[in-house]
N, CA, C and O atoms as CSV, one atom per row, in Angstrom:
chain,resi,resn,atom,element,x,y,z
A,1,MET,N,N,2.549,8.679,11.043
A,1,MET,CA,C,3.483,7.736,10.483
A,1,MET,C,C,4.148,8.387,9.276
A,1,MET,O,O,3.485,9.014,8.450
A,2,GLY,N,N,5.443,8.232,9.189
A,2,GLY,CA,C,6.182,8.841,8.103
A,2,GLY,C,C,6.080,8.048,6.810
A,2,GLY,O,O,5.609,6.911,6.782
A,3,LYS,N,N,6.528,8.679,5.761
A,3,LYS,CA,C,6.471,8.042,4.457
A,3,LYS,C,C,7.618,7.065,4.247
A,3,LYS,O,O,7.585,6.282,3.298
A,4,SER,N,N,8.632,7.090,5.106
A,4,SER,CA,C,9.776,6.210,4.907
A,4,SER,C,C,9.408,4.743,5.123
A,4,SER,O,O,10.092,3.864,4.600
A,5,CYS,N,N,8.362,4.458,5.867
A,5,CYS,CA,C,7.935,3.075,6.103
A,5,CYS,C,C,6.742,2.698,5.223
A,5,CYS,O,O,6.094,1.678,5.454
A,6,ASP,N,N,6.465,3.498,4.245
A,6,ASP,CA,C,5.306,3.251,3.398
A,6,ASP,C,C,5.493,2.012,2.519
A,6,ASP,O,O,4.560,1.229,2.345
A,7,LEU,N,N,6.684,1.834,1.969
A,7,LEU,CA,C,6.943,0.683,1.100
A,7,LEU,C,C,6.849,-0.648,1.849
A,7,LEU,O,O,6.163,-1.556,1.379
A,8,PRO,N,N,7.527,-0.797,3.018
A,8,PRO,CA,C,7.385,-2.069,3.745
A,8,PRO,C,C,5.949,-2.341,4.187
A,8,PRO,O,O,5.517,-3.493,4.216
A,9,ARG,N,N,5.211,-1.289,4.530
A,9,ARG,CA,C,3.827,-1.468,4.964
A,9,ARG,C,C,2.960,-1.960,3.812
A,9,ARG,O,O,2.166,-2.886,3.981
A,10,LYS,N,N,3.109,-1.349,2.650
A,10,LYS,CA,C,2.316,-1.763,1.494
A,10,LYS,C,C,2.652,-3.186,1.065
A,10,LYS,O,O,1.766,-3.946,0.676
A,11,ALA,N,N,3.929,-3.546,1.134
A,11,ALA,CA,C,4.330,-4.904,0.759
A,11,ALA,C,C,3.753,-5.923,1.739
A,11,ALA,O,O,3.340,-7.010,1.336
A,12,PHE,N,N,3.724,-5.574,3.027
A,12,PHE,CA,C,3.171,-6.483,4.032
A,12,PHE,C,C,1.668,-6.649,3.854
A,12,PHE,O,O,1.152,-7.761,3.963
A,13,VAL,N,N,0.965,-5.564,3.584
A,13,VAL,CA,C,-0.488,-5.632,3.389
A,13,VAL,C,C,-0.817,-6.477,2.156
A,13,VAL,O,O,-1.757,-7.272,2.177
A,14,LYS,N,N,-0.052,-6.306,1.100
A,14,LYS,CA,C,-0.271,-7.089,-0.117
A,14,LYS,C,C,-0.002,-8.573,0.130
A,14,LYS,O,O,-0.735,-9.432,-0.362
A,15,CYS,N,N,1.041,-8.869,0.887
A,15,CYS,CA,C,1.364,-10.259,1.207
A,15,CYS,C,C,0.272,-10.891,2.071
A,15,CYS,O,O,-0.103,-12.044,1.859
A,16,MET,N,N,-0.232,-10.136,3.038
A,16,MET,CA,C,-1.282,-10.672,3.901
A,16,MET,C,C,-2.572,-10.916,3.131
A,16,MET,O,O,-3.309,-11.855,3.434
A,17,ALA,N,N,-2.848,-10.084,2.144
A,17,ALA,CA,C,-4.073,-10.257,1.348
A,17,ALA,C,C,-4.006,-11.524,0.503
A,17,ALA,O,O,-5.035,-12.133,0.213
A,18,SER,N,N,-2.800,-11.921,0.108
A,18,SER,CA,C,-2.656,-13.115,-0.721
A,18,SER,C,C,-2.177,-14.332,0.070
A,18,SER,O,O,-1.845,-15.358,-0.524
A,19,ASP,N,N,-2.136,-14.233,1.378
A,19,ASP,CA,C,-1.675,-15.344,2.217
A,19,ASP,C,C,-2.716,-16.466,2.235
A,19,ASP,O,O,-3.915,-16.188,2.269
A,20,PRO,N,N,-2.278,-17.731,2.214
A,20,PRO,CA,C,-3.230,-18.853,2.232
A,20,PRO,C,C,-4.138,-18.879,3.463
A,20,PRO,O,O,-5.282,-19.326,3.387
A,21,CYS,N,N,-3.628,-18.403,4.583
A,21,CYS,CA,C,-4.440,-18.388,5.808
A,21,CYS,C,C,-5.659,-17.488,5.629
A,21,CYS,O,O,-6.752,-17.812,6.094
A,22,VAL,N,N,-5.468,-16.372,4.962
A,22,VAL,CA,C,-6.563,-15.424,4.764
A,22,VAL,C,C,-7.488,-15.897,3.645
A,22,VAL,O,O,-8.711,-15.832,3.770
A,23,LYS,N,N,-6.891,-16.375,2.551
A,23,LYS,CA,C,-7.699,-16.774,1.396
A,23,LYS,C,C,-8.453,-18.077,1.638
A,23,LYS,O,O,-9.677,-18.117,1.517
A,24,ALA,N,N,-7.735,-19.130,1.976
A,24,ALA,CA,C,-8.356,-20.447,2.100
A,24,ALA,C,C,-9.116,-20.600,3.417
A,24,ALA,O,O,-10.181,-21.216,3.468
A,25,GLY,N,N,-8.554,-20.033,4.470
A,25,GLY,CA,C,-9.177,-20.174,5.777
A,25,GLY,C,C,-10.338,-19.238,6.004
A,25,GLY,O,O,-11.080,-19.384,6.975
A,26,ARG,N,N,-10.502,-18.266,5.106
A,26,ARG,CA,C,-11.563,-17.267,5.223
A,26,ARG,C,C,-11.551,-16.608,6.597
A,26,ARG,O,O,-12.587,-16.433,7.239
A,27,ARG,N,N,-10.347,-16.250,7.024
A,27,ARG,CA,C,-10.164,-15.585,8.308
A,27,ARG,C,C,-9.621,-14.183,8.059
A,27,ARG,O,O,-9.152,-13.871,6.965
A,28,THR,N,N,-9.690,-13.360,9.069
A,28,THR,CA,C,-9.150,-12.010,8.939
A,28,THR,C,C,-7.629,-12.061,9.116
A,28,THR,O,O,-7.110,-12.983,9.746
A,29,PRO,N,N,-6.920,-11.084,8.569
A,29,PRO,CA,C,-5.463,-11.053,8.770
A,29,PRO,C,C,-5.081,-10.961,10.243
A,29,PRO,O,O,-4.049,-11.493,10.651
A,30,LYS,N,N,-5.897,-10.297,11.034
A,30,LYS,CA,C,-5.595,-10.181,12.460
A,30,LYS,C,C,-5.641,-11.546,13.141
A,30,LYS,O,O,-4.794,-11.849,13.981
A,31,GLU,N,N,-6.615,-12.361,12.789
A,31,GLU,CA,C,-6.699,-13.710,13.364
A,31,GLU,C,C,-5.495,-14.550,12.972
A,31,GLU,O,O,-4.964,-15.300,13.790
A,32,CYS,N,N,-5.062,-14.427,11.717
A,32,CYS,CA,C,-3.897,-15.185,11.257
A,32,CYS,C,C,-2.626,-14.732,11.977
A,32,CYS,O,O,-1.763,-15.552,12.292
A,33,LEU,N,N,-2.511,-13.434,12.234
A,33,LEU,CA,C,-1.339,-12.930,12.958
A,33,LEU,C,C,-1.327,-13.414,14.407
A,33,LEU,O,O,-0.274,-13.757,14.944
A,34,LEU,N,N,-2.492,-13.439,15.029
A,34,LEU,CA,C,-2.561,-13.884,16.420
A,34,LEU,C,C,-2.270,-15.372,16.556
A,34,LEU,O,O,-1.714,-15.803,17.566
A,35,ASP,N,N,-2.640,-16.166,15.545
A,35,ASP,CA,C,-2.387,-17.608,15.574
A,35,ASP,C,C,-0.998,-17.984,15.102
A,35,ASP,O,O,-0.616,-19.153,15.159
A,36,GLN,N,N,-0.231,-16.992,14.630
A,36,GLN,CA,C,1.113,-17.243,14.095
A,36,GLN,C,C,1.076,-18.208,12.911
A,36,GLN,O,O,1.993,-19.010,12.736
A,37,SER,N,N,0.029,-18.133,12.105
A,37,SER,CA,C,-0.111,-19.061,10.980
A,37,SER,C,C,0.089,-18.360,9.639
A,37,SER,O,O,-0.541,-18.732,8.649
A,38,ILE,N,N,0.959,-17.349,9.595
A,38,ILE,CA,C,1.239,-16.672,8.340
A,38,ILE,C,C,2.484,-17.281,7.712
A,38,ILE,O,O,3.267,-17.947,8.388
A,39,SER,N,N,2.662,-17.051,6.421
A,39,SER,CA,C,3.800,-17.623,5.711
A,39,SER,C,C,5.103,-16.917,6.110
A,39,SER,O,O,5.087,-15.835,6.698
A,40,ASP,N,N,6.218,-17.549,5.779
A,40,ASP,CA,C,7.518,-16.978,6.133
A,40,ASP,C,C,7.783,-15.664,5.411
A,40,ASP,O,O,8.406,-14.761,5.970
A,41,ASP,N,N,7.312,-15.553,4.171
A,41,ASP,CA,C,7.504,-14.311,3.432
A,41,ASP,C,C,6.800,-13.149,4.122
A,41,ASP,O,O,7.369,-12.066,4.255
A,42,CYS,N,N,5.582,-13.370,4.554
A,42,CYS,CA,C,4.840,-12.314,5.254
A,42,CYS,C,C,5.474,-12.007,6.607
A,42,CYS,O,O,5.475,-10.859,7.050
A,43,ARG,N,N,6.008,-13.022,7.253
A,43,ARG,CA,C,6.670,-12.820,8.548
A,43,ARG,C,C,7.912,-11.941,8.373
A,43,ARG,O,O,8.179,-11.074,9.205
A,44,LYS,N,N,8.671,-12.164,7.294
A,44,LYS,CA,C,9.855,-11.342,7.025
A,44,LYS,C,C,9.461,-9.898,6.726
A,44,LYS,O,O,10.114,-8.961,7.184
A,45,LEU,N,N,8.396,-9.728,5.961
A,45,LEU,CA,C,7.931,-8.372,5.662
A,45,LEU,C,C,7.426,-7.664,6.917
A,45,LEU,O,O,7.612,-6.457,7.072
A,46,LEU,N,N,6.789,-8.416,7.809
A,46,LEU,CA,C,6.329,-7.835,9.069
A,46,LEU,C,C,7.515,-7.373,9.914
A,46,LEU,O,O,7.478,-6.295,10.507
A,47,ASN,N,N,8.566,-8.191,9.966
A,47,ASN,CA,C,9.749,-7.809,10.732
A,47,ASN,C,C,10.419,-6.575,10.150
A,47,ASN,O,O,10.860,-5.705,10.901
A,48,SER,N,N,10.504,-6.482,8.823
A,48,SER,CA,C,11.127,-5.305,8.229
A,48,SER,C,C,10.283,-4.058,8.507
A,48,SER,O,O,10.835,-2.976,8.709
A,49,TYR,N,N,8.965,-4.195,8.518
A,49,TYR,CA,C,8.097,-3.059,8.851
A,49,TYR,C,C,8.271,-2.656,10.314
A,49,TYR,O,O,8.305,-1.466,10.628
A,50,LYS,N,N,8.379,-3.627,11.201
A,50,LYS,CA,C,8.573,-3.320,12.625
A,50,LYS,C,C,9.900,-2.604,12.860
A,50,LYS,O,O,9.961,-1.651,13.637
A,51,PHE,N,N,10.965,-3.058,12.190
A,51,PHE,CA,C,12.263,-2.409,12.348
A,51,PHE,C,C,12.240,-0.993,11.792
A,51,PHE,O,O,12.871,-0.092,12.345
A,52,CYS,N,N,11.525,-0.801,10.716
A,52,CYS,CA,C,11.401,0.536,10.146
A,52,CYS,C,C,10.702,1.473,11.136
A,52,CYS,O,O,11.143,2.604,11.342
A,53,MET,N,N,9.628,1.006,11.739
A,53,MET,CA,C,8.906,1.831,12.707
A,53,MET,C,C,9.762,2.100,13.946
A,53,MET,O,O,9.727,3.194,14.508
A,54,LYS,N,N,10.526,1.096,14.363
A,54,LYS,CA,C,11.391,1.272,15.524
A,54,LYS,C,C,12.492,2.289,15.236
A,54,LYS,O,O,12.849,3.089,16.101
A,55,ASP,N,N,13.028,2.252,14.014
A,55,ASP,CA,C,14.084,3.182,13.646
A,55,ASP,C,C,13.590,4.620,13.597
A,55,ASP,O,O,14.386,5.546,13.757
A,56,GLN,N,N,12.312,4.827,13.383
A,56,GLN,CA,C,11.789,6.189,13.381
A,56,GLN,C,C,11.814,6.795,14.774
A,56,GLN,O,O,11.878,8.016,14.916
A,57,LEU,N,N,11.765,5.967,15.794
A,57,LEU,CA,C,11.797,6.467,17.162
A,57,LEU,C,C,13.215,6.646,17.683
A,57,LEU,O,O,13.430,7.360,18.662
A,58,ASP,N,N,14.181,6.006,17.042
A,58,ASP,CA,C,15.578,6.076,17.450
A,58,ASP,C,C,16.184,7.381,16.924
A,58,ASP,O,O,16.270,7.578,15.712
A,59,MET,N,N,16.599,8.261,17.820
A,59,MET,CA,C,17.097,9.572,17.410
A,59,MET,C,C,18.364,9.453,16.568
A,59,MET,O,O,18.562,10.238,15.641
A,60,ARG,N,N,19.202,8.507,16.867
A,60,ARG,CA,C,20.428,8.347,16.092
A,60,ARG,C,C,20.115,7.968,14.643
A,60,ARG,O,O,20.748,8.470,13.714
A,61,ARG,N,N,19.142,7.085,14.459
A,61,ARG,CA,C,18.731,6.688,13.109
A,61,ARG,C,C,18.023,7.825,12.389
A,61,ARG,O,O,18.142,7.965,11.172
A,62,ARG,N,N,17.298,8.622,13.129
A,62,ARG,CA,C,16.582,9.743,12.505
A,62,ARG,C,C,17.557,10.759,11.925
A,62,ARG,O,O,17.298,11.355,10.880
A,63,LEU,N,N,18.681,10.950,12.612
A,63,LEU,CA,C,19.676,11.905,12.116
A,63,LEU,C,C,20.443,11.342,10.928
A,63,LEU,O,O,20.817,12.090,10.025
A,64,ARG,N,N,20.680,10.036,10.918
A,64,ARG,CA,C,21.429,9.421,9.831
A,64,ARG,C,C,20.587,9.158,8.594
A,64,ARG,O,O,21.119,9.073,7.486
A,65,GLY,N,N,19.308,9.031,8.768
A,65,GLY,CA,C,18.419,8.765,7.643
A,65,GLY,C,C,17.946,7.321,7.641
A,65,GLY,O,O,18.476,6.477,8.364
A,66,PRO,N,N,16.944,7.051,6.822
A,66,PRO,CA,C,16.368,5.696,6.809
A,66,PRO,C,C,17.291,4.688,6.116
A,66,PRO,O,O,18.047,5.024,5.204
A,67,LYS,N,N,17.199,3.448,6.583
A,67,LYS,CA,C,17.924,2.357,5.959
A,67,LYS,C,C,17.146,1.888,4.736
A,67,LYS,O,O,15.944,2.127,4.619
A,68,ALA,N,N,17.829,1.235,3.855
A,68,ALA,CA,C,17.162,0.630,2.699
A,68,ALA,C,C,16.779,-0.797,3.068
A,68,ALA,O,O,17.644,-1.672,3.106
A,69,TYR,N,N,15.516,-1.048,3.338
A,69,TYR,CA,C,15.081,-2.377,3.767
A,69,TYR,C,C,14.779,-3.234,2.604
A,69,TYR,O,O,14.397,-4.392,2.773
């Protein structure tokens, strides 16, 4: 995994650690993701991380450089 997606990944991990589903429900982040019970902020960060990872596989994006997410 490249370093260009490091910021969105760290932001998503931090958001998941402070999510009410994980804290109050005493569940793992994986369980919360499978149940779709995460907050909208974490969902947005997850989408930005997914797009970043997808752009790394796209040759056109690789030549142009990473987007600022």
